[in-house]
mmCIF file as gemmi writes it, N, C-alpha and C atoms, coordinates in Angstrom:
data_model
loop_
_atom_site.group_PDB
_atom_site.id
_atom_site.type_symbol
_atom_site.label_atom_id
_atom_site.label_alt_id
_atom_site.label_comp_id
_atom_site.label_asym_id
_atom_site.label_entity_id
_atom_site.label_seq_id
_atom_site.pdbx_PDB_ins_code
_atom_site.Cartn_x
_atom_site.Cartn_y
_atom_site.Cartn_z
_atom_site.occupancy
_atom_site.B_iso_or_equiv
_atom_site.pdbx_formal_charge
_atom_site.auth_seq_id
_atom_site.auth_asym_id
_atom_site.pdbx_PDB_model_num
ATOM 1 N N . UNK Axp A 1 ? 83.444 68.358 -9.838 1 0 ? 1 A 1
ATOM 2 C CA . UNK Axp A 1 ? 82.242 67.627 -9.483 1 0 ? 1 A 1
ATOM 3 C C . UNK Axp A 1 ? 81.929 66.651 -10.62 1 0 ? 1 A 1
ATOM 4 N N . UNK Axp A 2 ? 81.714 65.424 -10.278 1 0 ? 2 A 1
ATOM 5 C CA . UNK Axp A 2 ? 81.427 64.401 -11.278 1 0 ? 2 A 1
ATOM 6 C C . UNK Axp A 2 ? 79.999 64.509 -11.789 1 0 ? 2 A 1
ATOM 7 N N . UNK Axp A 3 ? 79.772 63.894 -12.931 1 0 ? 3 A 1
ATOM 8 C CA . UNK Axp A 3 ? 78.465 63.963 -13.574 1 0 ? 3 A 1
ATOM 9 C C . UNK Axp A 3 ? 77.353 63.333 -12.754 1 0 ? 3 A 1
ATOM 10 N N . UNK Axp A 4 ? 77.631 62.186 -12.148 1 0 ? 4 A 1
ATOM 11 C CA . UNK Axp A 4 ? 76.602 61.494 -11.37 1 0 ? 4 A 1
ATOM 12 C C . UNK Axp A 4 ? 76.216 62.296 -10.131 1 0 ? 4 A 1
ATOM 13 N N . UNK Axp A 5 ? 77.189 62.916 -9.51 1 0 ? 5 A 1
ATOM 14 C CA . UNK Axp A 5 ? 76.905 63.742 -8.333 1 0 ? 5 A 1
ATOM 15 C C . UNK Axp A 5 ? 76.071 64.959 -8.714 1 0 ? 5 A 1
ATOM 16 N N . UNK Axp A 6 ? 76.438 65.604 -9.81 1 0 ? 6 A 1
ATOM 17 C CA . UNK Axp A 6 ? 75.692 66.781 -10.269 1 0 ? 6 A 1
ATOM 18 C C . UNK Axp A 6 ? 74.261 66.4 -10.651 1 0 ? 6 A 1
ATOM 19 N N . UNK Axp A 7 ? 74.101 65.284 -11.351 1 0 ? 7 A 1
ATOM 20 C CA . UNK Axp A 7 ? 72.757 64.828 -11.723 1 0 ? 7 A 1
ATOM 21 C C . UNK Axp A 7 ? 71.935 64.503 -10.479 1 0 ? 7 A 1
ATOM 22 N N . UNK Axp A 8 ? 72.548 63.915 -9.477 1 0 ? 8 A 1
ATOM 23 C CA . UNK Axp A 8 ? 71.849 63.605 -8.23 1 0 ? 8 A 1
ATOM 24 C C . UNK Axp A 8 ? 71.389 64.846 -7.502 1 0 ? 8 A 1
ATOM 25 N N . UNK Axp A 9 ? 72.228 65.879 -7.514 1 0 ? 9 A 1
ATOM 26 C CA . UNK Axp A 9 ? 71.849 67.14 -6.874 1 0 ? 9 A 1
ATOM 27 C C . UNK Axp A 9 ? 70.662 67.76 -7.608 1 0 ? 9 A 1
ATOM 28 N N . UNK Axp A 10 ? 70.686 67.724 -8.934 1 0 ? 10 A 1
ATOM 29 C CA . UNK Axp A 10 ? 69.583 68.286 -9.718 1 0 ? 10 A 1
ATOM 30 C C . UNK Axp A 10 ? 68.28 67.524 -9.496 1 0 ? 10 A 1
ATOM 31 N N . UNK Axp A 11 ? 68.353 66.205 -9.466 1 0 ? 11 A 1
ATOM 32 C CA . UNK Axp A 11 ? 67.153 65.39 -9.252 1 0 ? 11 A 1
ATOM 33 C C . UNK Axp A 11 ? 66.583 65.638 -7.854 1 0 ? 11 A 1
ATOM 34 N N . UNK Axp A 12 ? 67.45 65.728 -6.863 1 0 ? 12 A 1
ATOM 35 C CA . UNK Axp A 12 ? 66.987 66.006 -5.5 1 0 ? 12 A 1
ATOM 36 C C . UNK Axp A 12 ? 66.372 67.397 -5.407 1 0 ? 12 A 1
ATOM 37 N N . UNK Axp A 13 ? 66.95 68.375 -6.116 1 0 ? 13 A 1
ATOM 38 C CA . UNK Axp A 13 ? 66.404 69.735 -6.106 1 0 ? 13 A 1
ATOM 39 C C . UNK Axp A 13 ? 65.015 69.774 -6.728 1 0 ? 13 A 1
ATOM 40 N N . UNK Axp A 14 ? 64.809 69.021 -7.794 1 0 ? 14 A 1
ATOM 41 C CA . UNK Axp A 14 ? 63.482 68.949 -8.401 1 0 ? 14 A 1
ATOM 42 C C . UNK Axp A 14 ? 62.489 68.303 -7.423 1 0 ? 14 A 1
ATOM 43 N N . UNK Axp A 15 ? 62.927 67.273 -6.713 1 0 ? 15 A 1
ATOM 44 C CA . UNK Axp A 15 ? 62.071 66.641 -5.712 1 0 ? 15 A 1
ATOM 45 C C . UNK Axp A 15 ? 61.68 67.587 -4.59 1 0 ? 15 A 1
ATOM 46 N N . UNK Axp A 16 ? 62.631 68.391 -4.136 1 0 ? 16 A 1
ATOM 47 C CA . UNK Axp A 16 ? 62.334 69.376 -3.089 1 0 ? 16 A 1
ATOM 48 C C . UNK Axp A 16 ? 61.356 70.417 -3.62 1 0 ? 16 A 1
ATOM 49 N N . UNK Axp A 17 ? 61.546 70.844 -4.869 1 0 ? 17 A 1
ATOM 50 C CA . UNK Axp A 17 ? 60.635 71.815 -5.478 1 0 ? 17 A 1
ATOM 51 C C . UNK Axp A 17 ? 59.214 71.259 -5.541 1 0 ? 17 A 1
ATOM 52 N N . UNK Axp A 18 ? 59.086 69.98 -5.903 1 0 ? 18 A 1
ATOM 53 C CA . UNK Axp A 18 ? 57.756 69.364 -5.979 1 0 ? 18 A 1
ATOM 54 C C . UNK Axp A 18 ? 57.102 69.33 -4.601 1 0 ? 18 A 1
ATOM 55 N N . UNK Axp A 19 ? 57.869 69.03 -3.556 1 0 ? 19 A 1
ATOM 56 C CA . UNK Axp A 19 ? 57.295 68.97 -2.211 1 0 ? 19 A 1
ATOM 57 C C . UNK Axp A 19 ? 56.933 70.35 -1.68 1 0 ? 19 A 1
ATOM 58 N N . UNK Axp A 20 ? 57.768 71.342 -1.947 1 0 ? 20 A 1
ATOM 59 C CA . UNK Axp A 20 ? 57.551 72.663 -1.359 1 0 ? 20 A 1
ATOM 60 C C . UNK Axp A 20 ? 56.507 73.466 -2.139 1 0 ? 20 A 1
ATOM 61 N N . UNK Axp A 21 ? 56.694 73.589 -3.442 1 0 ? 21 A 1
ATOM 62 C CA . UNK Axp A 21 ? 55.828 74.451 -4.251 1 0 ? 21 A 1
ATOM 63 C C . UNK Axp A 21 ? 54.753 73.695 -5.014 1 0 ? 21 A 1
ATOM 64 N N . UNK Axp A 22 ? 54.973 72.441 -5.28 1 0 ? 22 A 1
ATOM 65 C CA . UNK Axp A 22 ? 54.054 71.679 -6.103 1 0 ? 22 A 1
ATOM 66 C C . UNK Axp A 22 ? 54.359 71.895 -7.577 1 0 ? 22 A 1
ATOM 67 N N . UNK Axp A 23 ? 53.953 70.973 -8.397 1 0 ? 23 A 1
ATOM 68 C CA . UNK Axp A 23 ? 54.211 71.045 -9.825 1 0 ? 23 A 1
ATOM 69 C C . UNK Axp A 23 ? 52.963 70.556 -10.533 1 0 ? 23 A 1
ATOM 70 N N . UNK Axp A 24 ? 52.553 71.267 -11.573 1 0 ? 24 A 1
ATOM 71 C CA . UNK Axp A 24 ? 51.364 70.861 -12.316 1 0 ? 24 A 1
ATOM 72 C C . UNK Axp A 24 ? 51.642 70.969 -13.807 1 0 ? 24 A 1
ATOM 73 N N . UNK Axp A 25 ? 50.831 70.284 -14.584 1 0 ? 25 A 1
ATOM 74 C CA . UNK Axp A 25 ? 50.955 70.308 -16.032 1 0 ? 25 A 1
ATOM 75 C C . UNK Axp A 25 ? 49.559 70.304 -16.64 1 0 ? 25 A 1
ATOM 76 N N . UNK Axp A 26 ? 49.486 70.752 -17.897 1 0 ? 26 A 1
ATOM 77 C CA . UNK Axp A 26 ? 48.204 70.805 -18.584 1 0 ? 26 A 1
ATOM 78 C C . UNK Axp A 26 ? 47.976 69.511 -19.357 1 0 ? 26 A 1
ATOM 79 N N . UNK Axp A 27 ? 46.733 69.07 -19.349 1 0 ? 27 A 1
ATOM 80 C CA . UNK Axp A 27 ? 46.33 67.887 -20.093 1 0 ? 27 A 1
ATOM 81 C C . UNK Axp A 27 ? 45.13 68.253 -20.956 1 0 ? 27 A 1
ATOM 82 N N . UNK Axp A 28 ? 45.176 67.914 -22.228 1 0 ? 28 A 1
ATOM 83 C CA . UNK Axp A 28 ? 44.096 68.253 -23.142 1 0 ? 28 A 1
ATOM 84 C C . UNK Axp A 28 ? 43.504 66.968 -23.717 1 0 ? 28 A 1
ATOM 85 N N . UNK Axp A 29 ? 42.201 66.843 -23.62 1 0 ? 29 A 1
ATOM 86 C CA . UNK Axp A 29 ? 41.493 65.671 -24.132 1 0 ? 29 A 1
ATOM 87 C C . UNK Axp A 29 ? 40.415 66.121 -25.115 1 0 ? 29 A 1
ATOM 88 N N . UNK Axp A 30 ? 40.324 65.423 -26.247 1 0 ? 30 A 1
ATOM 89 C CA . UNK Axp A 30 ? 39.268 65.704 -27.211 1 0 ? 30 A 1
ATOM 90 C C . UNK Axp A 30 ? 38.011 64.97 -26.764 1 0 ? 30 A 1
ATOM 91 N N . UNK Axp A 31 ? 36.939 65.726 -26.558 1 0 ? 31 A 1
ATOM 92 C CA . UNK Axp A 31 ? 35.685 65.158 -26.064 1 0 ? 31 A 1
ATOM 93 C C . UNK Axp A 31 ? 34.777 64.782 -27.229 1 0 ? 31 A 1
ATOM 94 N N . UNK Axp A 32 ? 34.704 65.66 -28.233 1 0 ? 32 A 1
ATOM 95 C CA . UNK Axp A 32 ? 33.782 65.453 -29.337 1 0 ? 32 A 1
ATOM 96 C C . UNK Axp A 32 ? 34.407 65.982 -30.617 1 0 ? 32 A 1
ATOM 97 N N . UNK Axp A 33 ? 34.284 65.192 -31.685 1 0 ? 33 A 1
ATOM 98 C CA . UNK Axp A 33 ? 34.796 65.625 -32.978 1 0 ? 33 A 1
ATOM 99 C C . UNK Axp A 33 ? 33.803 65.201 -34.05 1 0 ? 33 A 1
ATOM 100 N N . UNK Axp A 34 ? 33.129 66.175 -34.638 1 0 ? 34 A 1
ATOM 101 C CA . UNK Axp A 34 ? 32.132 65.922 -35.672 1 0 ? 34 A 1
ATOM 102 C C . UNK Axp A 34 ? 32.475 66.804 -36.867 1 0 ? 34 A 1
ATOM 103 N N . UNK Axp A 35 ? 32.907 66.198 -37.941 1 0 ? 35 A 1
ATOM 104 C CA . UNK Axp A 35 ? 33.267 66.953 -39.138 1 0 ? 35 A 1
ATOM 105 C C . UNK Axp A 35 ? 34.366 67.95 -38.831 1 0 ? 35 A 1
ATOM 106 N N . UNK Axp A 36 ? 34.106 69.226 -39.058 1 0 ? 36 A 1
ATOM 107 C CA . UNK Axp A 36 ? 35.083 70.266 -38.789 1 0 ? 36 A 1
ATOM 108 C C . UNK Axp A 36 ? 34.992 70.819 -37.378 1 0 ? 36 A 1
ATOM 109 N N . UNK Axp A 37 ? 34.007 70.371 -36.607 1 0 ? 37 A 1
ATOM 110 C CA . UNK Axp A 37 ? 33.814 70.855 -35.246 1 0 ? 37 A 1
ATOM 111 C C . UNK Axp A 37 ? 34.554 69.951 -34.267 1 0 ? 37 A 1
ATOM 112 N N . UNK Axp A 38 ? 35.35 70.577 -33.425 1 0 ? 38 A 1
ATOM 113 C CA . UNK Axp A 38 ? 36.125 69.804 -32.455 1 0 ? 38 A 1
ATOM 114 C C . UNK Axp A 38 ? 35.989 70.457 -31.086 1 0 ? 38 A 1
ATOM 115 N N . UNK Axp A 39 ? 35.581 69.677 -30.104 1 0 ? 39 A 1
ATOM 116 C CA . UNK Axp A 39 ? 35.458 70.167 -28.73 1 0 ? 39 A 1
ATOM 117 C C . UNK Axp A 39 ? 36.474 69.442 -27.861 1 0 ? 39 A 1
ATOM 118 N N . UNK Axp A 40 ? 37.24 70.208 -27.113 1 0 ? 40 A 1
ATOM 119 C CA . UNK Axp A 40 ? 38.242 69.595 -26.243 1 0 ? 40 A 1
ATOM 120 C C . UNK Axp A 40 ? 38.178 70.223 -24.854 1 0 ? 40 A 1
ATOM 121 N N . UNK Axp A 41 ? 38.691 69.48 -23.897 1 0 ? 41 A 1
ATOM 122 C CA . UNK Axp A 41 ? 38.716 69.922 -22.509 1 0 ? 41 A 1
ATOM 123 C C . UNK Axp A 41 ? 40.174 69.994 -22.076 1 0 ? 41 A 1
ATOM 124 N N . UNK Axp A 42 ? 40.532 71.096 -21.433 1 0 ? 42 A 1
ATOM 125 C CA . UNK Axp A 42 ? 41.886 71.265 -20.925 1 0 ? 42 A 1
ATOM 126 C C . UNK Axp A 42 ? 41.825 71.366 -19.412 1 0 ? 42 A 1
ATOM 127 N N . UNK Axp A 43 ? 42.626 70.553 -18.73 1 0 ? 43 A 1
ATOM 128 C CA . UNK Axp A 43 ? 42.636 70.585 -17.276 1 0 ? 43 A 1
ATOM 129 C C . UNK Axp A 43 ? 44.071 70.545 -16.766 1 0 ? 43 A 1
ATOM 130 N N . UNK Axp A 44 ? 44.265 71.113 -15.584 1 0 ? 44 A 1
ATOM 131 C CA . UNK Axp A 44 ? 45.579 71.097 -14.953 1 0 ? 44 A 1
ATOM 132 C C . UNK Axp A 44 ? 45.631 69.927 -13.983 1 0 ? 44 A 1
ATOM 133 N N . UNK Axp A 45 ? 46.687 69.17 -14.088 1 0 ? 45 A 1
ATOM 134 C CA . UNK Axp A 45 ? 46.881 68.039 -13.181 1 0 ? 45 A 1
ATOM 135 C C . UNK Axp A 45 ? 48.144 68.287 -12.366 1 0 ? 45 A 1
ATOM 136 N N . UNK Axp A 46 ? 48.112 67.86 -11.117 1 0 ? 46 A 1
ATOM 137 C CA . UNK Axp A 46 ? 49.269 68.059 -10.251 1 0 ? 46 A 1
ATOM 138 C C . UNK Axp A 46 ? 50.092 66.784 -10.167 1 0 ? 46 A 1
ATOM 139 N N . UNK Axp A 47 ? 51.376 66.971 -9.996 1 0 ? 47 A 1
ATOM 140 C CA . UNK Axp A 47 ? 52.282 65.836 -9.814 1 0 ? 47 A 1
ATOM 141 C C . UNK Axp A 47 ? 52.139 65.378 -8.363 1 0 ? 47 A 1
ATOM 142 N N . UNK Axp A 48 ? 51.954 64.073 -8.132 1 0 ? 48 A 1
ATOM 143 C CA . UNK Axp A 48 ? 51.773 63.581 -6.755 1 0 ? 48 A 1
ATOM 144 C C . UNK Axp A 48 ? 53.02 63.824 -5.897 1 0 ? 48 A 1
ATOM 145 N N . UNK Axp A 49 ? 52.813 63.956 -4.594 1 0 ? 49 A 1
ATOM 146 C CA . UNK Axp A 49 ? 53.937 64.223 -3.697 1 0 ? 49 A 1
ATOM 147 C C . UNK Axp A 49 ? 54.896 63.042 -3.597 1 0 ? 49 A 1
ATOM 148 N N . UNK Axp A 50 ? 54.404 61.828 -3.843 1 0 ? 50 A 1
ATOM 149 C CA . UNK Axp A 50 ? 55.301 60.68 -3.766 1 0 ? 50 A 1
ATOM 150 C C . UNK Axp A 50 ? 56.369 60.745 -4.86 1 0 ? 50 A 1
ATOM 151 N N . UNK Axp A 51 ? 56.096 61.421 -5.958 1 0 ? 51 A 1
ATOM 152 C CA . UNK Axp A 51 ? 57.103 61.594 -7.003 1 0 ? 51 A 1
ATOM 153 C C . UNK Axp A 51 ? 58.237 62.474 -6.478 1 0 ? 51 A 1
ATOM 154 N N . UNK Axp A 52 ? 57.889 63.51 -5.712 1 0 ? 52 A 1
ATOM 155 C CA . UNK Axp A 52 ? 58.903 64.367 -5.111 1 0 ? 52 A 1
ATOM 156 C C . UNK Axp A 52 ? 59.77 63.61 -4.114 1 0 ? 52 A 1
ATOM 157 N N . UNK Axp A 53 ? 59.135 62.788 -3.294 1 0 ? 53 A 1
ATOM 158 C CA . UNK Axp A 53 ? 59.886 61.991 -2.322 1 0 ? 53 A 1
ATOM 159 C C . UNK Axp A 53 ? 60.804 61.012 -3.036 1 0 ? 53 A 1
ATOM 160 N N . UNK Axp A 54 ? 60.296 60.363 -4.085 1 0 ? 54 A 1
ATOM 161 C CA . UNK Axp A 54 ? 61.113 59.421 -4.85 1 0 ? 54 A 1
ATOM 162 C C . UNK Axp A 54 ? 62.281 60.129 -5.528 1 0 ? 54 A 1
ATOM 163 N N . UNK Axp A 55 ? 62.067 61.344 -5.998 1 0 ? 55 A 1
ATOM 164 C CA . UNK Axp A 55 ? 63.151 62.1 -6.637 1 0 ? 55 A 1
ATOM 165 C C . UNK Axp A 55 ? 64.227 62.478 -5.624 1 0 ? 55 A 1
ATOM 166 N N . UNK Axp A 56 ? 63.819 62.841 -4.415 1 0 ? 56 A 1
ATOM 167 C CA . UNK Axp A 56 ? 64.797 63.175 -3.373 1 0 ? 56 A 1
ATOM 168 C C . UNK Axp A 56 ? 65.622 61.95 -3.011 1 0 ? 56 A 1
ATOM 169 N N . UNK Axp A 57 ? 64.96 60.824 -2.798 1 0 ? 57 A 1
ATOM 170 C CA . UNK Axp A 57 ? 65.675 59.594 -2.442 1 0 ? 57 A 1
ATOM 171 C C . UNK Axp A 57 ? 66.601 59.165 -3.58 1 0 ? 57 A 1
ATOM 172 N N . UNK Axp A 58 ? 66.096 59.193 -4.8 1 0 ? 58 A 1
ATOM 173 C CA . UNK Axp A 58 ? 66.926 58.821 -5.947 1 0 ? 58 A 1
ATOM 174 C C . UNK Axp A 58 ? 68.106 59.759 -6.128 1 0 ? 58 A 1
ATOM 175 N N . UNK Axp A 59 ? 67.889 61.047 -5.913 1 0 ? 59 A 1
ATOM 176 C CA . UNK Axp A 59 ? 68.984 62.01 -6.01 1 0 ? 59 A 1
ATOM 177 C C . UNK Axp A 59 ? 70.049 61.776 -4.959 1 0 ? 59 A 1
ATOM 178 N N . UNK Axp A 60 ? 69.631 61.464 -3.737 1 0 ? 60 A 1
ATOM 179 C CA . UNK Axp A 60 ? 70.598 61.183 -2.677 1 0 ? 60 A 1
ATOM 180 C C . UNK Axp A 60 ? 71.392 59.904 -2.961 1 0 ? 60 A 1
ATOM 181 N N . UNK Axp A 61 ? 70.729 58.914 -3.525 1 0 ? 61 A 1
ATOM 182 C CA . UNK Axp A 61 ? 71.432 57.68 -3.905 1 0 ? 61 A 1
ATOM 183 C C . UNK Axp A 61 ? 72.458 57.978 -4.996 1 0 ? 61 A 1
ATOM 184 N N . UNK Axp A 62 ? 72.084 58.82 -5.955 1 0 ? 62 A 1
ATOM 185 C CA . UNK Axp A 62 ? 73.016 59.183 -7.026 1 0 ? 62 A 1
ATOM 186 C C . UNK Axp A 62 ? 74.211 59.97 -6.482 1 0 ? 62 A 1
ATOM 187 N N . UNK Axp A 63 ? 73.965 60.874 -5.549 1 0 ? 63 A 1
ATOM 188 C CA . UNK Axp A 63 ? 75.064 61.632 -4.94 1 0 ? 63 A 1
ATOM 189 C C . UNK Axp A 63 ? 75.978 60.69 -4.181 1 0 ? 63 A 1
ATOM 190 N N . UNK Axp A 64 ? 75.392 59.759 -3.433 1 0 ? 64 A 1
ATOM 191 C CA . UNK Axp A 64 ? 76.196 58.781 -2.696 1 0 ? 64 A 1
ATOM 192 C C . UNK Axp A 64 ? 77.02 57.895 -3.622 1 0 ? 64 A 1
ATOM 193 N N . UNK Axp A 65 ? 76.43 57.474 -4.723 1 0 ? 65 A 1
ATOM 194 C CA . UNK Axp A 65 ? 77.167 56.641 -5.668 1 0 ? 65 A 1
ATOM 195 C C . UNK Axp A 65 ? 78.273 57.438 -6.35 1 0 ? 65 A 1
ATOM 196 N N . UNK Axp A 66 ? 78.029 58.709 -6.628 1 0 ? 66 A 1
ATOM 197 C CA . UNK Axp A 66 ? 79.057 59.543 -7.239 1 0 ? 66 A 1
ATOM 198 C C . UNK Axp A 66 ? 80.203 59.817 -6.295 1 0 ? 66 A 1
ATOM 199 N N . UNK Axp A 67 ? 79.91 59.981 -5.012 1 0 ? 67 A 1
ATOM 200 C CA . UNK Axp A 67 ? 80.958 60.231 -4.01 1 0 ? 67 A 1
ATOM 201 C C . UNK Axp A 67 ? 81.747 58.965 -3.723 1 0 ? 67 A 1
ATOM 202 N N . UNK Axp A 68 ? 81.099 57.837 -3.859 1 0 ? 68 A 1
ATOM 203 C CA . UNK Axp A 68 ? 81.76 56.559 -3.562 1 0 ? 68 A 1
ATOM 204 C C . UNK Axp A 68 ? 82.784 56.171 -4.623 1 0 ? 68 A 1
ATOM 205 N N . UNK Axp A 69 ? 82.586 56.641 -5.853 1 0 ? 69 A 1
ATOM 206 C CA . UNK Axp A 69 ? 83.484 56.291 -6.935 1 0 ? 69 A 1
ATOM 207 C C . UNK Axp A 69 ? 84.836 56.979 -6.849 1 0 ? 69 A 1
ATOM 208 N N . UNK Axp A 70 ? 84.981 57.961 -5.984 1 0 ? 70 A 1
ATOM 209 C CA . UNK Axp A 70 ? 86.241 58.711 -5.892 1 0 ? 70 A 1
ATOM 210 C C . UNK Axp A 70 ? 87.377 57.878 -5.45 1 0 ? 70 A 1
């Protein structure tokens, strides 16, 4: 299996994971900082579904390009 094909399969798998299960990450913002006192807010943000769709399409294009080079 060529590198481009394998990378395309992995990218498409990540896209499917985002669509099926969803993916989120933590974001931390400093709200107030006075001397030694620091207040911050931590929130979870989700990855939009269009990123999953784009990853699937990009992965399929990579698989197609890898298969075409044979």
